[in-house]
All heavy atoms as an XYZ file, in Angstrom:
910
protein
N      57.315     33.412   -179.778
C      58.569     32.929   -180.281
C      58.421     32.590   -181.762
O      57.456     31.969   -182.159
C      58.984     31.692   -179.488
C      60.466     31.558   -179.348
S      60.909     30.104   -178.404
C      60.864     30.778   -176.767
N      59.355     32.996   -182.566
C      59.294     32.787   -184.019
C      60.166     31.603   -184.438
O      61.262     31.422   -183.930
C      59.764     34.036   -184.738
N      59.653     30.839   -185.408
C      60.373     29.685   -185.944
C      60.167     29.633   -187.453
O      59.127     30.036   -187.950
C      59.834     28.367   -185.366
C      59.810     28.305   -183.878
C      58.645     28.613   -183.183
C      60.932     27.931   -183.161
C      58.609     28.552   -181.800
C      60.901     27.869   -181.777
C      59.735     28.178   -181.097
N      61.135     29.080   -188.169
C      60.943     28.755   -189.570
C      61.200     29.876   -190.552
O      60.709     29.818   -191.677
N      61.968     30.876   -190.158
C      62.331     31.922   -191.111
C      63.851     32.000   -191.212
O      64.562     31.636   -190.277
C      61.753     33.308   -190.738
C      62.154     33.725   -189.323
C      60.265     33.345   -190.932
C      61.748     35.128   -188.960
N      64.292     32.479   -192.349
C      65.723     32.619   -192.582
C      66.118     34.083   -192.422
O      65.302     34.982   -192.627
C      66.058     32.126   -193.981
C      65.765     30.655   -194.153
C      66.060     30.198   -195.549
C      65.854     28.710   -195.606
N      64.859     28.293   -196.546
N      67.350     34.299   -192.082
C      67.863     35.658   -191.880
C      67.606     36.534   -193.107
O      67.217     37.691   -192.996
C      69.351     35.613   -191.568
C      69.943     36.967   -191.255
C      71.404     36.836   -190.903
N      71.595     35.829   -189.882
C      71.969     36.062   -188.632
N      72.230     37.286   -188.262
N      72.113     35.082   -187.771
N      67.802     35.971   -194.292
C      67.596     36.728   -195.535
C      66.140     37.183   -195.663
O      65.871     38.299   -196.109
C      68.009     35.873   -196.730
C      67.981     36.588   -198.037
C      68.520     35.702   -199.153
C      68.477     36.446   -200.469
N      69.017     35.664   -201.573
N      65.203     36.330   -195.289
C      63.781     36.690   -195.339
C      63.481     37.833   -194.372
O      62.741     38.765   -194.712
C      62.907     35.489   -194.973
C      62.947     34.382   -195.980
C      62.290     33.125   -195.461
O      62.702     32.614   -194.388
O      61.351     32.660   -196.130
N      64.030     37.738   -193.183
C      63.822     38.779   -192.178
C      64.401     40.104   -192.660
O      63.759     41.154   -192.540
C      64.445     38.362   -190.848
C      64.311     39.346   -189.696
C      62.845     39.619   -189.375
C      65.044     38.821   -188.470
N      65.595     40.064   -193.240
C      66.230     41.283   -193.741
C      65.412     41.909   -194.868
O      65.256     43.125   -194.926
C      67.659     41.000   -194.205
C      68.617     40.679   -193.073
C      68.641     41.751   -191.997
O      68.203     41.530   -190.893
N      69.130     42.932   -192.328
N      64.877     41.087   -195.752
C      64.055     41.580   -196.854
C      62.791     42.241   -196.328
O      62.389     43.314   -196.794
C      63.703     40.429   -197.798
O      62.839     40.869   -198.809
N      62.146     41.614   -195.353
C      60.936     42.170   -194.726
C      61.245     43.534   -194.107
O      60.497     44.497   -194.300
C      60.426     41.183   -193.675
C      59.252     41.631   -192.875
C      57.945     41.647   -193.281
C      59.252     42.096   -191.523
N      57.148     42.103   -192.256
C      57.926     42.376   -191.173
C      60.259     42.288   -190.581
C      57.572     42.848   -189.916
C      59.911     42.762   -189.328
C      58.584     43.036   -188.999
N      62.340     43.614   -193.392
C      62.732     44.871   -192.757
C      62.996     45.960   -193.792
O      62.566     47.100   -193.629
C      63.987     44.674   -191.900
C      63.748     43.894   -190.631
C      65.057     43.714   -189.874
C      64.870     43.037   -188.555
N      66.149     42.917   -187.815
N      63.709     45.608   -194.851
C      64.061     46.587   -195.887
C      62.801     47.136   -196.566
O      62.667     48.344   -196.765
C      64.995     45.951   -196.916
C      65.610     46.922   -197.873
C      66.532     47.934   -197.212
O      67.206     47.591   -196.216
O      66.575     49.075   -197.695
N      61.890     46.252   -196.927
C      60.649     46.700   -197.560
C      59.847     47.583   -196.617
O      59.307     48.611   -197.034
C      59.814     45.490   -197.995
C      60.390     44.765   -199.182
C      59.560     43.545   -199.524
C      60.177     42.772   -200.677
N      59.437     41.533   -200.948
N      59.755     47.191   -195.378
C      59.008     47.995   -194.395
C      59.642     49.372   -194.229
O      58.938     50.385   -194.193
C      58.932     47.270   -193.056
N      60.961     49.432   -194.145
C      61.658     50.719   -194.023
C      61.404     51.614   -195.226
O      61.356     52.832   -195.102
C      63.171     50.504   -193.880
C      63.619     50.165   -192.500
C      65.144     50.114   -192.481
C      65.660     49.554   -191.193
N      67.127     49.443   -191.190
N      61.232     50.992   -196.402
C      60.984     51.736   -197.639
C      59.502     52.063   -197.829
O      59.082     52.397   -198.942
C      61.511     50.962   -198.848
C      63.015     50.930   -198.893
O      63.686     51.847   -198.421
N      63.569     49.868   -199.445
N      58.733     51.939   -196.768
C      57.303     52.274   -196.743
C      56.448     51.388   -197.645
O      55.381     51.784   -198.099
C      57.081     53.755   -197.044
C      57.710     54.648   -196.006
C      57.321     56.111   -196.131
O      56.444     56.452   -196.962
O      57.891     56.927   -195.377
N      56.908     50.167   -197.890
C      56.096     49.169   -198.579
C      55.360     48.353   -197.516
O      55.863     48.200   -196.400
C      56.969     48.218   -199.389
C      57.731     48.857   -200.516
C      58.640     47.851   -201.214
O      58.155     46.750   -201.561
O      59.824     48.161   -201.400
N      54.200     47.811   -197.881
C      53.551     46.849   -196.998
C      54.309     45.540   -197.204
O      54.369     45.014   -198.318
C      52.056     46.669   -197.334
C      51.306     48.006   -197.276
C      51.426     45.629   -196.398
C      51.256     48.668   -195.914
N      54.903     45.043   -196.151
C      55.787     43.890   -196.228
C      55.234     42.758   -195.359
O      54.766     43.003   -194.252
C      57.178     44.304   -195.745
O      58.080     43.249   -195.859
N      55.309     41.540   -195.868
C      54.735     40.382   -195.184
C      55.818     39.402   -194.768
O      56.709     39.077   -195.550
C      53.746     39.658   -196.105
C      52.614     40.524   -196.548
C      52.699     41.248   -197.732
C      51.465     40.645   -195.780
C      51.663     42.065   -198.151
C      50.431     41.469   -196.193
C      50.525     42.180   -197.372
N      55.698     38.924   -193.534
C      56.603     37.899   -193.022
C      55.758     36.896   -192.233
O      55.136     37.256   -191.233
C      57.665     38.509   -192.112
C      58.672     37.534   -191.521
C      59.611     37.028   -192.616
C      59.479     38.197   -190.411
N      55.732     35.673   -192.720
C      54.992     34.608   -192.034
C      55.996     33.665   -191.396
O      57.029     33.359   -191.985
C      54.102     33.837   -193.036
O      53.191     34.756   -193.642
C      53.305     32.731   -192.334
N      55.674     33.231   -190.181
C      56.546     32.266   -189.515
C      55.736     31.420   -188.542
O      54.626     31.778   -188.149
C      57.714     32.956   -188.805
C      57.305     33.976   -187.771
N      56.900     33.644   -186.502
C      57.256     35.324   -187.836
C      56.616     34.743   -185.822
N      56.823     35.785   -186.609
N      56.304     30.274   -188.199
C      55.700     29.453   -187.154
C      55.809     30.214   -185.853
O      56.758     30.979   -185.629
C      56.402     28.092   -187.043
C      56.155     27.216   -188.241
C      57.183     26.925   -189.130
C      54.899     26.679   -188.479
C      56.960     26.121   -190.242
C      54.666     25.877   -189.587
C      55.695     25.610   -190.456
O      55.471     24.824   -191.545
N      54.842     29.963   -184.985
C      54.733     30.810   -183.814
C      53.929     30.071   -182.751
O      53.022     29.292   -183.066
C      54.013     32.061   -184.271
C      53.580     33.062   -183.283
C      54.351     33.970   -182.638
C      52.239     33.339   -182.883
N      53.567     34.789   -181.860
C      52.270     34.415   -182.003
C      51.004     32.763   -183.193
C      51.132     34.944   -181.407
C      49.870     33.287   -182.617
C      49.943     34.362   -181.734
N      54.284     30.326   -181.507
C      53.499     29.772   -180.407
C      53.232     30.872   -179.385
O      54.143     31.586   -178.954
C      54.218     28.612   -179.711
C      53.452     28.153   -178.501
C      52.289     27.402   -178.641
C      53.846     28.527   -177.222
C      51.547     27.018   -177.537
C      53.107     28.148   -176.111
C      51.962     27.403   -176.275
O      51.222     27.039   -175.189
N      51.967     30.987   -179.041
C      51.553     31.884   -177.967
C      50.389     31.193   -177.279
O      49.379     30.882   -177.923
C      51.126     33.243   -178.533
C      50.842     34.268   -177.449
O      50.154     33.922   -176.458
O      51.286     35.420   -177.591
N      50.523     30.945   -176.003
C      49.497     30.174   -175.284
C      48.135     30.860   -175.301
O      47.113     30.206   -175.089
C      49.945     29.886   -173.854
C      50.187     31.104   -173.006
C      50.855     30.780   -171.679
O      51.523     29.737   -171.567
O      50.708     31.592   -170.765
N      48.080     32.157   -175.591
C      46.791     32.848   -175.688
C      46.013     32.437   -176.934
O      44.807     32.633   -177.007
C      46.993     34.372   -175.718
C      47.612     34.939   -174.448
C      47.941     36.397   -174.624
N      48.946     36.534   -175.682
C      49.267     37.663   -176.278
N      48.668     38.784   -175.951
N      50.195     37.696   -177.209
N      46.723     31.878   -177.931
C      46.110     31.489   -179.198
C      46.494     30.043   -179.522
O      47.262     29.794   -180.443
C      46.577     32.427   -180.319
C      46.326     33.875   -180.027
C      47.331     34.683   -179.511
C      45.074     34.440   -180.250
C      47.106     36.024   -179.234
C      44.841     35.776   -179.975
C      45.848     36.569   -179.463
N      45.963     29.088   -178.774
C      46.415     27.702   -178.924
C      46.105     27.074   -180.281
O      46.763     26.116   -180.669
C      45.685     26.965   -177.794
C      44.495     27.821   -177.498
C      44.928     29.229   -177.751
N      45.147     27.618   -181.030
C      44.810     27.059   -182.339
C      45.594     27.694   -183.480
O      45.455     27.281   -184.627
C      43.315     27.203   -182.613
C      42.476     26.369   -181.649
O      42.973     25.326   -181.172
O      41.335     26.763   -181.366
N      46.392     28.690   -183.193
C      47.171     29.375   -184.224
C      48.630     28.946   -184.134
O      49.252     29.070   -183.086
C      47.066     30.895   -184.053
S      45.392     31.515   -184.328
N      49.130     28.439   -185.239
C      50.508     27.939   -185.273
C      51.427     28.803   -186.121
O      52.629     28.558   -186.176
C      50.528     26.500   -185.781
C      49.655     25.603   -184.979
N      49.973     25.194   -183.700
C      48.432     25.076   -185.243
C      49.000     24.431   -183.225
N      48.061     24.345   -184.140
N      50.833     29.772   -186.813
C      51.610     30.718   -187.607
C      51.049     32.116   -187.390
O      49.904     32.286   -186.964
C      51.544     30.408   -189.123
O      50.184     30.495   -189.551
C      52.131     29.052   -189.446
N      51.870     33.094   -187.704
C      51.453     34.493   -187.700
C      52.106     35.145   -188.909
O      53.204     34.765   -189.307
C      51.852     35.219   -186.390
C      53.347     35.260   -186.203
C      51.262     36.613   -186.319
N      51.390     36.087   -189.502
C      51.970     36.906   -190.559
C      52.055     38.321   -190.028
O      51.057     38.872   -189.539
C      51.118     36.881   -191.843
O      51.075     35.546   -192.342
C      51.708     37.799   -192.911
N      53.225     38.893   -190.116
C      53.416     40.276   -189.714
C      53.377     41.127   -190.974
O      54.198     40.948   -191.871
C      54.739     40.450   -188.977
C      54.748     39.641   -187.678
C      55.891     39.993   -186.801
C      55.832     39.237   -185.487
N      54.712     39.552   -184.648
N      52.393     42.036   -191.039
C      52.254     42.977   -192.145
C      52.778     44.311   -191.643
O      52.164     44.938   -190.776
C      50.804     43.083   -192.586
N      53.926     44.741   -192.165
C      54.626     45.911   -191.634
C      54.782     47.008   -192.673
O      54.809     46.741   -193.878
C      56.007     45.496   -191.132
N      54.919     48.233   -192.169
C      55.244     49.396   -192.986
C      55.697     50.495   -192.039
O      55.045     50.740   -191.020
C      54.031     49.851   -193.792
S      54.345     51.263   -194.861
N      56.803     51.156   -192.361
C      57.311     52.201   -191.472
C      56.435     53.453   -191.479
O      56.500     54.258   -190.552
C      58.748     52.573   -191.841
O      58.796     53.086   -193.150
N      55.602     53.612   -192.500
C      54.671     54.729   -192.574
C      53.378     54.310   -191.875
O      52.569     53.562   -192.435
C      54.421     55.099   -194.042
C      53.492     56.266   -194.216
O      52.542     56.451   -193.466
N      53.750     57.061   -195.247
N      53.190     54.785   -190.647
C      52.033     54.357   -189.838
C      50.702     54.674   -190.508
O      49.772     53.863   -190.434
C      52.084     55.007   -188.455
C      53.021     54.350   -187.457
C      53.186     55.226   -186.219
C      52.497     52.987   -187.059
N      50.590     55.827   -191.136
C      49.324     56.184   -191.780
C      49.031     55.262   -192.956
O      47.906     54.815   -193.143
C      49.321     57.647   -192.235
C      47.947     58.123   -192.687
C      46.896     57.986   -191.596
O      47.043     58.530   -190.513
N      45.839     57.224   -191.863
N      50.056     54.964   -193.736
C      49.884     54.038   -194.860
C      49.466     52.658   -194.355
O      48.576     52.024   -194.924
C      51.178     53.944   -195.670
C      51.072     53.054   -196.880
C      52.356     53.069   -197.700
C      52.232     52.173   -198.911
N      53.461     52.231   -199.740
N      50.083     52.200   -193.275
C      49.748     50.900   -192.699
C      48.314     50.896   -192.186
O      47.558     49.953   -192.441
C      50.734     50.550   -191.575
C      50.570     49.184   -190.932
C      50.753     48.052   -191.938
C      51.568     49.031   -189.773
N      47.923     51.958   -191.494
C      46.553     52.052   -190.970
C      45.542     52.068   -192.112
O      44.513     51.369   -192.053
C      46.405     53.294   -190.101
N      45.807     52.844   -193.152
C      44.901     52.915   -194.304
C      44.811     51.571   -195.007
O      43.729     51.132   -195.399
C      45.370     53.983   -195.289
C      45.215     55.401   -194.757
O      44.474     55.608   -193.765
O      45.858     56.308   -195.328
N      45.932     50.898   -195.155
C      45.945     49.568   -195.774
C      45.093     48.599   -194.946
O      44.286     47.859   -195.486
C      47.390     49.066   -195.886
C      47.481     47.643   -196.334
C      47.467     47.189   -197.614
C      47.556     46.484   -195.496
N      47.537     45.820   -197.629
C      47.592     45.368   -196.330
C      47.600     46.289   -194.117
C      47.674     44.067   -195.844
C      47.682     44.995   -193.625
C      47.715     43.903   -194.487
N      45.269     48.627   -193.632
C      44.542     47.710   -192.763
C      43.038     47.916   -192.784
O      42.268     46.952   -192.647
N      42.589     49.142   -192.971
C      41.146     49.443   -192.986
C      40.404     48.625   -194.030
O      39.279     48.188   -193.789
C      40.909     50.929   -193.246
C      41.141     51.793   -192.044
C      40.862     53.251   -192.382
C      41.363     54.148   -191.261
N      41.224     55.562   -191.628
N      41.019     48.414   -195.184
C      40.334     47.666   -196.247
C      40.042     46.224   -195.842
O      39.197     45.565   -196.441
C      41.137     47.713   -197.542
C      42.432     46.917   -197.501
C      43.228     47.037   -198.765
O      42.683     46.890   -199.856
N      44.509     47.309   -198.633
N      40.741     45.742   -194.814
C      40.540     44.372   -194.321
C      39.867     44.334   -192.952
O      39.843     43.292   -192.296
C      41.887     43.638   -194.262
C      42.520     43.492   -195.620
C      43.690     44.173   -195.933
C      41.933     42.693   -196.603
C      44.273     44.046   -197.187
C      42.510     42.565   -197.859
C      43.666     43.249   -198.143
O      44.234     43.121   -199.388
N      39.361     45.478   -192.519
C      38.688     45.531   -191.223
C      39.632     45.551   -190.036
O      39.215     45.260   -188.910
N      40.893     45.892   -190.272
C      41.867     45.969   -189.187
C      41.823     47.370   -188.584
O      41.829     48.361   -189.317
C      43.278     45.659   -189.699
C      43.463     44.309   -190.403
C      44.873     44.183   -190.938
C      43.120     43.162   -189.477
N      41.790     47.443   -187.283
C      41.703     48.731   -186.600
C      43.100     49.299   -186.342
O      44.025     48.559   -186.004
C      40.958     48.571   -185.279
C      39.523     48.133   -185.477
C      38.805     47.984   -184.166
C      37.376     47.517   -184.410
N      36.651     47.338   -183.163
N      43.194     50.603   -186.458
C      44.477     51.271   -186.267
C      45.079     50.954   -184.895
O      46.298     50.791   -184.766
C      44.305     52.781   -186.430
C      45.600     53.536   -186.416
C      45.431     55.004   -186.785
O      44.341     55.406   -187.219
O      46.427     55.733   -186.643
N      44.233     50.823   -183.892
C      44.758     50.545   -182.545
C      45.356     49.142   -182.419
O      45.997     48.823   -181.418
C      43.691     50.788   -181.467
C      42.436     49.988   -181.615
C      41.306     50.727   -182.335
O      41.573     51.654   -183.128
O      40.147     50.350   -182.119
N      45.162     48.296   -183.423
C      45.748     46.964   -183.411
C      47.197     46.956   -183.929
O      47.861     45.915   -183.887
C      44.930     45.998   -184.249
C      43.543     45.741   -183.724
C      43.053     46.073   -182.488
C      42.486     45.116   -184.427
N      41.742     45.686   -182.384
C      41.363     45.089   -183.565
C      42.361     44.577   -185.706
C      40.150     44.535   -183.936
C      41.142     44.028   -186.072
C      40.057     44.006   -185.200
N      47.658     48.080   -184.425
C      49.034     48.154   -184.920
C      49.993     48.062   -183.736
O      49.839     48.769   -182.751
C      49.286     49.469   -185.692
C      48.434     49.515   -186.958
C      50.773     49.614   -186.029
C      48.500     50.839   -187.710
N      50.955     47.174   -183.872
C      52.045     47.108   -182.898
C      53.035     48.184   -183.317
O      53.707     48.047   -184.336
C      52.715     45.732   -182.905
C      51.823     44.635   -182.452
N      51.775     44.223   -181.154
C      50.931     43.886   -183.136
C      50.892     43.244   -181.042
N      50.358     43.027   -182.235
N      53.110     49.232   -182.550
C      53.914     50.398   -182.943
C      55.362     50.237   -182.494
O      55.893     51.038   -181.732
C      53.282     51.671   -182.401
C      51.940     51.923   -183.042
C      51.272     53.164   -182.551
C      49.949     53.312   -183.286
N      49.075     54.284   -182.683
N      55.967     49.212   -183.008
C      57.366     48.924   -182.703
C      58.243     49.530   -183.789
O      58.416     48.951   -184.859
C      57.573     47.422   -182.593
C      56.736     46.849   -181.455
C      57.133     45.446   -181.106
N      56.292     44.990   -180.011
C      55.584     43.879   -180.036
N      55.618     43.084   -181.093
N      54.854     43.530   -179.008
N      58.761     50.686   -183.504
C      59.577     51.414   -184.463
C      60.939     50.721   -184.559
O      61.489     50.346   -183.530
C      59.731     52.888   -184.014
C      58.355     53.524   -183.816
C      60.597     53.680   -184.983
C      57.455     53.545   -185.032
N      61.507     50.472   -185.692
C      61.132     50.987   -187.003
C      60.241     50.047   -187.815
O      60.090     50.248   -189.022
C      62.481     51.157   -187.708
C      63.306     50.026   -187.174
C      62.845     49.858   -185.740
N      59.620     49.044   -187.193
C      58.823     48.064   -187.937
C      57.412     47.924   -187.365
O      57.026     46.851   -186.883
C      59.511     46.689   -187.952
C      60.941     46.776   -188.371
C      61.963     46.580   -187.454
C      61.274     47.103   -189.677
C      63.285     46.685   -187.837
C      62.601     47.218   -190.061
C      63.597     47.009   -189.138
O      64.915     47.136   -189.514
N      56.610     48.992   -187.414
C      55.230     48.847   -186.951
C      54.514     47.822   -187.832
O      54.779     47.731   -189.041
C      54.640     50.242   -187.103
C      55.595     51.025   -187.919
C      56.895     50.308   -187.922
N      53.635     47.043   -187.218
C      53.005     45.958   -187.972
C      51.680     45.524   -187.355
O      51.413     45.762   -186.180
C      53.948     44.754   -188.040
C      54.227     44.151   -186.699
N      55.221     44.656   -185.878
C      53.649     43.127   -186.027
C      55.230     43.940   -184.750
N      54.283     43.010   -184.824
N      50.881     44.868   -188.182
C      49.711     44.120   -187.733
C      50.134     42.665   -187.616
O      50.911     42.172   -188.442
C      48.583     44.173   -188.775
C      47.836     45.464   -188.850
C      48.031     46.332   -189.913
C      46.900     45.810   -187.879
C      47.319     47.510   -190.010
C      46.188     46.993   -187.961
C      46.398     47.848   -189.031
N      49.609     41.963   -186.622
C      49.747     40.512   -186.551
C      48.490     39.911   -187.160
O      47.379     40.211   -186.714
C      49.880     40.033   -185.101
C      51.256     40.284   -184.518
O      52.219     40.450   -185.291
O      51.371     40.305   -183.282
N      48.653     39.085   -188.180
C      47.533     38.442   -188.858
C      47.487     36.980   -188.449
O      48.492     36.268   -188.558
C      47.698     38.560   -190.372
C      47.980     39.970   -190.913
C      48.207     39.921   -192.416
C      46.863     40.923   -190.551
N      46.312     36.543   -187.995
C      46.132     35.179   -187.490
C      44.893     34.536   -188.103
O      43.935     35.230   -188.463
C      45.940     35.192   -185.973
C      47.005     35.862   -185.124
C      46.490     36.075   -183.714
C      48.253     35.019   -185.111
N      44.894     33.228   -188.162
C      43.697     32.463   -188.497
C      43.118     32.774   -189.863
O      43.827     32.969   -190.847
N      41.775     32.797   -189.931
C      41.066     33.023   -191.193
C      41.425     34.372   -191.801
O      41.567     34.495   -193.016
C      39.552     32.935   -190.979
C      39.067     31.593   -190.481
C      39.263     30.474   -191.487
O      39.191     30.735   -192.701
O      39.487     29.329   -191.053
N      41.574     35.389   -190.976
C      41.928     36.730   -191.459
C      43.304     36.688   -192.124
O      43.525     37.315   -193.157
C      41.908     37.721   -190.299
C      42.142     39.144   -190.675
C      41.011     39.746   -191.472
C      39.913     40.259   -190.580
N      38.891     41.014   -191.335
N      44.219     35.944   -191.547
C      45.558     35.782   -192.120
C      45.459     35.230   -193.537
O      46.055     35.778   -194.474
C      46.377     34.849   -191.227
C      47.743     34.497   -191.739
C      48.418     33.411   -190.899
O      47.743     32.604   -190.257
N      49.725     33.392   -190.901
N      44.718     34.160   -193.705
C      44.581     33.524   -195.014
C      43.895     34.465   -196.000
O      44.354     34.637   -197.136
C      43.821     32.186   -194.898
C      44.665     31.176   -194.112
C      43.487     31.636   -196.284
C      43.927     29.907   -193.749
N      42.808     35.089   -195.575
C      42.064     35.997   -196.444
C      42.967     37.117   -196.974
O      42.979     37.422   -198.171
C      40.871     36.588   -195.691
C      40.213     37.710   -196.411
N      39.404     37.522   -197.511
C      40.268     39.051   -196.206
C      38.992     38.693   -197.954
N      39.497     39.640   -197.176
N      43.730     37.738   -196.086
C      44.594     38.850   -196.491
C      45.737     38.367   -197.372
O      46.057     39.005   -198.388
C      45.103     39.619   -195.261
C      43.918     40.327   -194.573
C      46.189     40.618   -195.645
C      44.244     40.962   -193.238
N      46.349     37.258   -197.044
C      47.427     36.733   -197.887
C      46.915     36.421   -199.289
O      47.600     36.699   -200.282
C      48.059     35.494   -197.249
C      48.910     35.756   -196.009
C      49.328     34.441   -195.363
C      50.132     36.613   -196.344
N      45.712     35.863   -199.393
C      45.123     35.608   -200.708
C      44.901     36.918   -201.464
O      45.278     37.047   -202.630
C      43.783     34.877   -200.564
C      43.903     33.449   -200.152
C      42.562     32.786   -199.883
O      41.575     33.480   -199.546
O      42.512     31.552   -200.026
N      44.280     37.881   -200.794
C      43.956     39.163   -201.423
C      45.212     39.911   -201.876
O      45.184     40.642   -202.864
C      43.141     40.028   -200.470
N      46.305     39.727   -201.164
C      47.564     40.408   -201.465
C      48.490     39.573   -202.361
O      49.656     39.910   -202.543
C      48.288     40.778   -200.165
C      47.538     41.798   -199.331
C      47.575     43.203   -199.913
O      48.558     43.551   -200.605
O      46.613     43.963   -199.667
N      47.950     38.482   -202.911
C      48.722     37.597   -203.794
C      50.010     37.101   -203.147
O      51.058     37.015   -203.783
C      49.019     38.287   -205.132
C      47.762     38.512   -205.926
O      46.946     37.602   -206.073
N      47.569     39.724   -206.412
N      49.906     36.756   -201.883
C      51.036     36.219   -201.129
C      50.842     34.706   -200.937
O      51.010     34.169   -199.853
C      51.152     36.936   -199.774
C      51.393     38.420   -199.881
C      52.754     38.739   -200.456
O      53.768     38.175   -200.058
N      52.783     39.668   -201.400
N      50.490     34.032   -202.033
C      50.160     32.610   -201.981
C      51.331     31.739   -201.526
O      51.118     30.671   -200.955
C      49.642     32.145   -203.341
C      48.428     32.902   -203.786
N      47.189     32.683   -203.249
C      48.287     33.916   -204.671
C      46.315     33.503   -203.806
N      46.959     34.277   -204.669
N      52.552     32.208   -201.757
C      53.709     31.417   -201.335
C      53.749     31.256   -199.810
O      54.212     30.234   -199.314
C      55.013     32.004   -201.879
C      55.282     33.406   -201.460
N      54.636     34.505   -202.012
C      56.132     33.908   -200.537
C      55.085     35.608   -201.442
N      55.990     35.274   -200.542
N      53.236     32.225   -199.069
C      53.159     32.080   -197.606
C      52.161     30.977   -197.246
O      52.425     30.164   -196.356
C      52.691     33.391   -196.955
C      53.655     34.520   -197.048
N      54.542     34.825   -196.049
C      53.866     35.428   -198.035
C      55.257     35.880   -196.403
N      54.865     36.270   -197.616
N      51.022     30.976   -197.929
C      49.981     29.982   -197.667
C      50.502     28.581   -197.955
O      50.332     27.662   -197.146
C      48.727     30.289   -198.510
C      48.114     31.627   -198.070
C      47.705     29.161   -198.402
C      47.058     32.167   -199.014
N      51.159     28.435   -199.087
C      51.671     27.119   -199.472
C      52.797     26.662   -198.549
O      52.786     25.539   -198.053
C      52.160     27.169   -200.921
C      52.628     25.837   -201.430
C      53.022     25.902   -202.887
C      53.478     24.515   -203.332
N      53.901     24.515   -204.722
N      53.762     27.531   -198.322
C      54.937     27.164   -197.519
C      54.557     26.694   -196.114
O      55.147     25.759   -195.574
C      55.887     28.347   -197.427
C      57.101     28.064   -196.576
C      58.030     29.231   -196.572
N      59.116     29.035   -195.633
C      59.933     29.980   -195.262
N      59.833     31.191   -195.775
N      60.883     29.739   -194.388
N      53.575     27.357   -195.529
C      53.200     27.033   -194.152
C      51.928     26.191   -194.072
O      51.359     26.033   -192.997
C      53.072     28.322   -193.329
C      54.398     29.004   -193.140
C      54.816     29.996   -194.009
C      55.250     28.613   -192.128
C      56.059     30.615   -193.859
C      56.492     29.216   -191.951
C      56.897     30.215   -192.827
N      51.498     25.633   -195.212
C      50.337     24.734   -195.290
C      49.121     25.303   -194.550
O      48.453     24.603   -193.799
C      50.693     23.355   -194.730
O      51.807     22.820   -195.399
N      48.834     26.571   -194.796
C      47.761     27.232   -194.045
C      46.390     26.667   -194.365
O      45.543     26.581   -193.484
C      47.797     28.735   -194.280
C      49.079     29.441   -193.838
C      48.965     30.940   -194.044
C      49.411     29.132   -192.385
N      46.150     26.270   -195.615
C      44.860     25.661   -195.943
C      44.678     24.355   -195.185
O      43.622     24.091   -194.632
C      44.732     25.396   -197.441
C      44.552     26.622   -198.297
C      45.227     26.722   -199.502
C      43.712     27.670   -197.925
C      45.065     27.824   -200.324
C      43.551     28.765   -198.735
C      44.229     28.853   -199.936
O      44.069     29.936   -200.748
N      45.721     23.553   -195.157
C      45.635     22.264   -194.477
C      45.376     22.427   -192.987
O      44.591     21.701   -192.391
C      46.929     21.453   -194.671
C      47.158     21.080   -196.120
O      46.193     21.103   -196.914
O      48.306     20.760   -196.467
N      46.000     23.413   -192.384
C      45.851     23.631   -190.948
C      44.461     24.133   -190.589
O      43.980     23.904   -189.502
C      46.898     24.611   -190.446
C      48.297     24.049   -190.469
C      49.277     25.031   -189.875
N      50.610     24.503   -189.877
C      51.091     23.698   -188.934
N      50.346     23.339   -187.928
N      52.327     23.245   -189.009
N      43.815     24.824   -191.527
C      42.488     25.373   -191.252
C      41.384     24.509   -191.854
O      40.220     24.862   -191.787
C      42.379     26.804   -191.827
C      43.358     27.771   -191.221
C      43.114     27.951   -189.749
C      44.158     28.880   -189.161
N      44.281     28.782   -187.747
N      41.759     23.388   -192.472
C      40.771     22.505   -193.076
C      40.156     23.106   -194.335
O      39.046     22.778   -194.696
N      40.897     23.975   -195.006
C      40.419     24.623   -196.221
C      41.155     24.062   -197.430
O      42.204     23.470   -197.306
C      40.660     26.138   -196.149
C      40.037     26.857   -194.970
C      40.533     28.291   -194.911
C      38.528     26.836   -195.059
N      40.633     24.323   -198.588
C      41.308     23.951   -199.845
C      41.167     25.061   -200.838
O      40.248     25.763   -200.921
C      40.744     22.652   -200.429
C      41.097     21.444   -199.580
C      42.550     21.102   -199.717
C      42.895     20.007   -198.745
N      44.203     19.598   -198.717
C-alpha cells in the first residue's frame, strides 16, 4: 500500500517512464514481508532493455523488474535504495522521507 505521494508526482513519474526516462517515485509503504522497510522507491522506464541496463550498474538483476506495462520498474529498498538515490542525485527523496534517519545514517 502506498502513502505520502501526490497525484501530480505520480503523473510526472508515469510521464517520464513513458518517455523512456529512468523515473523515480518514493513513497511510504508497508509490506509485512519487509517489516524494517517503511519506504520504497520505484525506478521505472517503459524501455525494458534500458531499465535492465541501468539496473546492472547497481547490481540489480533483470529478473527483479516488475514487468507491469506500461510502467515496468525495480523496487528499491533499504541500503540499496539510499545508495541508488544518492548516485542518481535524487537527494530530495532521501530528505523528504528522512531515509538517513530511518537507517541510522548521516
